[in-house]
C-alpha positions in Angstrom: 115.1 149.6 125.6 116.6 153.0 124.7 115.4 156.1 126.4 112.6 156.5 123.9 111.5 152.8 124.3 111.0 152.8 128.1 107.5 152.7 129.4 106.7 155.8 131.3 108.0 155.7 134.9 105.2 154.9 137.3 105.5 157.4 140.2 103.0 155.7 142.4 104.4 154.4 145.6 102.1 151.5 145.9 104.6 148.7 145.7 105.4 146.4 148.6 109.0 147.1 149.6 109.5 143.4 150.0 108.5 142.8 146.4 110.9 145.4 145.3 113.7 143.6 147.0 112.8 140.5 145.0 111.2 138.6 147.7 107.5 138.2 148.2 105.8 139.7 151.3 104.4 136.3 152.1 107.8 134.8 151.9 108.8 136.8 155.0 106.1 135.1 156.9 106.4 131.7 155.2 109.7 130.9 153.4 108.0 128.1 151.5 105.5 130.6 150.0 108.2 132.1 147.7 108.9 128.6 146.3 105.3 128.1 145.3 104.6 131.4 143.4 102.9 130.9 140.1 104.3 132.1 136.9 101.6 134.8 136.8 102.6 136.0 140.3 106.2 136.1 139.3 105.4 138.0 136.1 103.4 140.6 138.1 106.3 141.0 140.6 108.8 141.3 137.8 106.7 143.9 136.0 106.4 145.9 139.2 110.2 145.8 139.5 110.6 146.9 135.9 108.2 149.9 136.4 110.5 151.0 139.2 113.6 150.6 137.1 114.9 147.6 139.2 115.9 145.8 136.0 118.5 143.3 137.3 116.2 142.3 140.2 113.3 141.9 137.7 115.4 139.6 135.6 116.0 137.3 138.5 112.3 137.1 139.3 111.3 136.7 135.6 113.8 133.9 135.0 111.9 131.9 137.7 108.7 132.6 135.8 110.2 131.5 132.5 111.3 128.2 134.1 107.7 127.6 135.1 106.2 128.8 131.7 109.0 128.6 129.1 106.8 129.3 126.1 104.9 132.3 127.4 105.5 135.3 125.2 104.4 137.9 127.9 107.0 136.5 130.3 109.7 136.4 127.7 109.0 140.0 126.6 109.3 141.2 130.2 112.5 139.2 130.8 114.0 140.5 127.5 113.3 144.1 128.6 114.8 143.4 132.0 118.0 142.0 130.4 118.2 144.9 127.9 117.7 147.6 130.5 120.3 146.0 132.8 122.8 146.0 129.9 122.7 142.2 129.4 122.4 142.5 125.7 123.4 139.0 124.7 120.8 137.6 127.0 118.2 140.1 125.7 119.1 139.0 122.1 118.5 135.4 123.0 115.3 136.1 124.8 113.8 138.1 122.0 114.9 135.4 119.5 113.0 132.9 121.7 109.9 135.2 121.5 110.2 135.1 117.7 110.2 131.3 117.7 106.9 131.5 119.4 105.4 134.3 117.2 107.5 135.2 114.2 105.2 138.1 113.4 105.5 139.9 116.7 106.5 143.5 115.8 107.8 144.3 119.3 110.0 141.2 119.3 111.6 142.3 116.0 112.1 145.8 117.3 113.6 144.7 120.6 115.8 142.1 118.9 117.0 144.9 116.5 117.8 147.1 119.4 119.7 144.3 121.2 121.7 143.5 118.0 122.5 147.2 117.6 124.0 147.2 121.1 126.0 144.1 120.3 127.6 145.8 117.4 125.7 143.9 114.7 124.1 146.7 112.7 123.2 144.7 109.5 121.2 142.1 111.6 119.7 144.9 113.7 118.6 146.8 110.6 116.9 143.6 109.2 114.8 143.2 112.4 114.0 146.9 112.7 112.7 146.8 109.0 110.6 143.8 109.9 109.1 145.6 112.9 108.2 148.6 110.7 106.7 146.4 108.1 104.6 144.6 110.7 103.5 147.8 112.5 103.9 150.7 110.1 101.9 152.9 112.4 104.6 152.8 115.1 106.6 156.0 115.3 108.9 154.3 117.7 109.9 151.5 115.3 110.2 154.0 112.3 112.4 156.3 114.4 114.7 153.4 115.5 115.1 152.3 111.9 115.8 155.9 110.8 118.6 156.1 113.3 120.3 153.0 111.9 123.1 153.6 109.4 122.5 152.3 106.0 125.1 149.6 105.1 125.2 151.1 101.6 126.2 154.5 103.0 122.9 156.2 102.2 121.2 158.6 104.5 119.4 156.5 107.1 116.3 158.7 107.0 115.8 157.9 103.3 114.8 154.3 103.8 
């Protein structure tokens, strides 16, 4: 998401370079192996790419995982993050909306949808989802901070909400 919403960068250098390129190490030995990866394996590979800030490549891998498991929230969340962080905000919006269809009370999905809508220039809708995120997870300083930075459509100080 925004700078304050990124997971900490993982400085370990334990990733397989082939996996970072978006292909599986086994695929270099057996091209058919890449076609038979499970949704879980694709999710793991996509998350490794996200940790290394290879967001566009992660999106490609995670799209394959979503095709295998379309209703899996963990895959949708990772895909939405990949889209958001590669500036594909319309796709991130649609992905986080799909997450909310699966679980309407998911605070992170409301937060991420709000951030996506904000980037798309839809502040009223963004504010609604950020307020829902805060209501669902009032302990989250990240969600409260994102809401506080949103302009109030009534012209009031955003920090006063």
